N, C-alpha and C positions, 0 to 999 in steps of 0.2 A: 410450604409452598410449589406447586408441581412445574416442572421443567418446561421449556420449549425446543420441542423435539425438529432437529435440523438434519439435513443432508450434504456429504461433502463430494462434489462432483471433483473426480481428479485423484488418482491413488499414488500420485508421484510424490514429491519430495515437500512441496509446498501443503497439497492434499492430506499427506498424512502427519505432517508434521503439525497441522490445525487440528486434525481429528484428537491426536495426541494431547493436545491444549485441549481442547472440549471435554475431555473425557477427565483428563487429572486437574483441572484449574478452574472451571468453571460451575458455580452453582446456578448459573440461570439456564443451560443450555444443555439437552441430550442428544446424543449421537441417535438419528434416526436411521440412518443409512450411509454406506459408502460407497462410492460407484466407481467404478474404471473402466476402460475396453481391454485388459489384458488379465486372464486369470490369474496368471501365476506372479504378478506386480505384488512386490511387498509389503505394500499397501494395503491391499487386499488382505493378504496374511496376517497381517497385523491387525487388521481390522476382526479378520475371524476370531481369532486368539484372543481378541478383547472381547468377544461378543457382539460384536456391530454387526447388523445384518447386512449384507453385500448383496454385489452384482456386478459382473464383466460385462454386462449388455449395454451398458452408456446410459443415458438419459430418460432411451426408451422402458430397458428393464429397470430403473427407479419408476418411473410411470406406474410400472406393471407389480409393484411390491406389494406384497400386503403392507398394510399403515404407510402407504404414501399418502393418503390423507391427514394423516397425522403430524405431518412434518408440513411446520409451518414457514421454515429460513431453510433457502438452499444457497451454500458457496459455491461458486464455481471453481474451480485451480488448473483449469485445462490451458487452453490455449484461445489468443484473438478469436479466431476464423470459429472454434467449437464453441463458444461462447455465444456466438451470434444464433446457429443454430439450436443451441440449448434453449437458450432465451425465448426463442420463437416456440419450440415445442411443451415449455412450463407454460406461456401466456395464459392458458385459459384455465389454469388450476389457482389463481391467485396466491403465489407462492410470492413471500418476500425474498430478492435476490441478492446476494454478494459477489460481487464480479472481483474476481483477484487477477483477470486477465488485463491486458489492455485494451480489448474491446470497446473500454468505455460508450456501450450504446445508453445508461445512465449517469448522472451527473457525479461529479468525482469528489470523492471525499476523504479526509485526513482529519481525524479525530478530535484534535486540540483546535483546529481552525474551523471547520464548517459541519460539523456533525451534529450539533443541535439545530441549525438550518433545515438541514434535510430530514429530522427528526417531524420536525414541526409540518414540513411538506406532504410528511408520508408517501414520499417514493416506494417505487414498486421494485426499484432497480437502481443499487448504487455502484460505484467504480473505484476500487480500491488504489486506481494510480498504477504505482511500480513502486518497486521497492526504494529505488533510489529516490522515488517522488515520496515517497515516506518519509523518507530521512530527512529530505533538504527543505520541502515545500513549507513544514514550521517554521524554515531561519527564514528565507525569504517573507513569507507574512509577520516574524517578529521585527525584522526591520521595515517593512511596509506599513507597519502599524504604529512608526514613529516621524516616516521620511517616506514622499514618495520613493517606488524602485525604478527609472527606465529601464534599467536591463539584469537581468541575472540569469547568469551563469551555475550551472554543477554538473559536478564529476562525480560519478558513482564509482567506486572502484572496489570489487566484488572477487573473493577468490572462484576462480576456474572450476573448482571441483566441486561448488557451492551453485553451478551452474545447471539445473536440469536441463532436459531436451527442448521442455515449453520456453524458458527462457531464451534458448539458442534459438528456435526458430520464430521468437518474435523481437528481435533486435531493433527493426524497423519501428513499431509499434511504441518499443519502451521509448526509444528518444523522440516520437511524435508525440505521444499520449503525457510524457512528463513534460515538456515543451510545453504543452497547451495547457495544463494545471498548475506552471509555472504562473503562468498570468492567468488564469481563472482563479484559483485559490491563493498562490503566493501572494497575487496583487500586483506582478509583475506589469509593466508597460509590454516587454519582449521577455520571453524566455528561450532558452535552450537547455539540452542536456546532450551529456556524453556518459557514456557505460562502458569499461576496460575490464574485462574477463582475464585475473592476473594468472596465469599456470605457476608464479613460483613454489616452491617446495621448500620451506614448511609452508601450507597455504596460510595467505595474509588475512587478518580480519578484515573486515568493510572499515573502507573511509570513505569520506566524503567531503569535498568541497565546495562552497556557497561562495559564489560572486556576485555582489548586486553593486551599480553606479548608480549613485545616488546625488543630490546637489548637499548643499550645507545641512546641516542638522545637528542634533543636541548628541553626540558622540556616548556620555553616560547611559541617556536615557534608551539608547540603541543595545550597548552592553547590559541594561537591567531586561529589557525585553527579551533579549537573545536567552538569558540565562534562565528568565521564566517560563519562556516556551521549552527549554530543554528538560526541565522539571517535571513539563506537563507531560511531554512523551516519555523521561523515564517512569513515571506511574504505569504504564502499561507496556513500557518496554525497559526492563531495570540495566540491561546492556548500554542505553544511551546516553552519550555523551559528549561534551565538548570537549578537544584533543589539547586545545589551549586556547587562550584568550582570544576575542574579535579583534584582527587587525585593520585599522586603517589608513589608507595612503593616499597622498593626493593625485589625482591625473596630472600628467606632465603637459604642460603647453605643449598642444601641435599633435598629442598621440591624437589617430584618429578614430576617437571612439563614437563619432555621429553615424559612422558605419551600424554601428550595433544598434544605434538606441530607434525607438517607432516615430512616426509622423507626427510631429505637435512636442516631441518629450522636454521637457525645461533642461536647461543647463544641468550638467553634471560636473562635480568638482571633486568627488571622492568614490573611492574603490572600498566597500566595506569585504572582507574575507571571512569565512568562518570555517574553520576545519572540526570534523566530527568523524566520530568512530560509534561503529556500532556491533558489541558483541554480541551472541546471540546465547538461550538458554540451554542448549543443546539438548531439547526435546527429543530429535530425531536425527539431526547433521550434527556434527561438531560447532563447538563453540566460534570459531571464526565465521560461520553464516549468518551473521548477522542481519545479510540481505534476506534471507530466510525467515528469520526470527522477527525482523519489523513487520512483514509484510503479514503474518500469521496474527501475530500479536495484535496489530492496528484491527484485522476482520474480525478477530474475537472482539475486541472493546464494538465493534461497530453491531455486530450478530447481536451480543447480548442488548446493546442500546436498542435495537429495533424489538429484541424480544419483552421488552417492558412496554412496549408502545405497540406492540402488532395487534391489527383492530381482527372482528371477526372475519372469518376466511369467508373468500368468493370462491364458490367454486363453478365448475362448466356444467 
């Protein structure tokens, strides 16, 4: 069976890690091009050593490359602003785009929650939300499939060293995109997201906290749903795990949680708290960079799923 050729735009941490995953671990995808704007970047240097065609002329260079017509899927690991321009330039060529930036031009995709839906819809540009979103939204969805979640708040704590310039330039987009996806994909009535770049030495592994406000519900059913969802994510991110048992606490009478709830929300009685840890596979950055690994692993899962369903290519 022939593999589907893909291009990766962005030769930074995320793009380089994704390239390595495609080369080493995918039996469905084949690297057709690595695209950057800095000819001296480590990502382009590694691509050349791995005999991947490269260009340092950005998406314009990609379009001009020999073999561009053979590329069916393009991963964009640049920035939110850059993805808007890249998507416009690639639109006439009928490529499928997997957006690893917070641009969110296309629908949000979190593989164990809604990937099948978007594959059926044959959308041409899917958005991978954010690293914090990929880690925490499955947990919000796991609670929501048992009981309505009126409010969900997530805190993603990552090592400062694992946050490249793209991440640092998109902090506002991170919080806005993640919060929106907590609602749209996770099923919460209202969502909030916080990211912490921790400069501690030695660098700390990615940790995530998920808080959900719900009404009365079967706690054992929620525990079971969360455990099953964690196992689903761990299928493609082996370092993804629950740090401890799901915690339930009654909301004290008089606590002003109503300020957090959307209009029309039903009564809430219980706080559900889930603690997560994400250890990276250390393909490019050290194992503490679980935020990098969950993003690229999820994108790889989406790309491989798209490759199995890519229709005949449309060219301008």
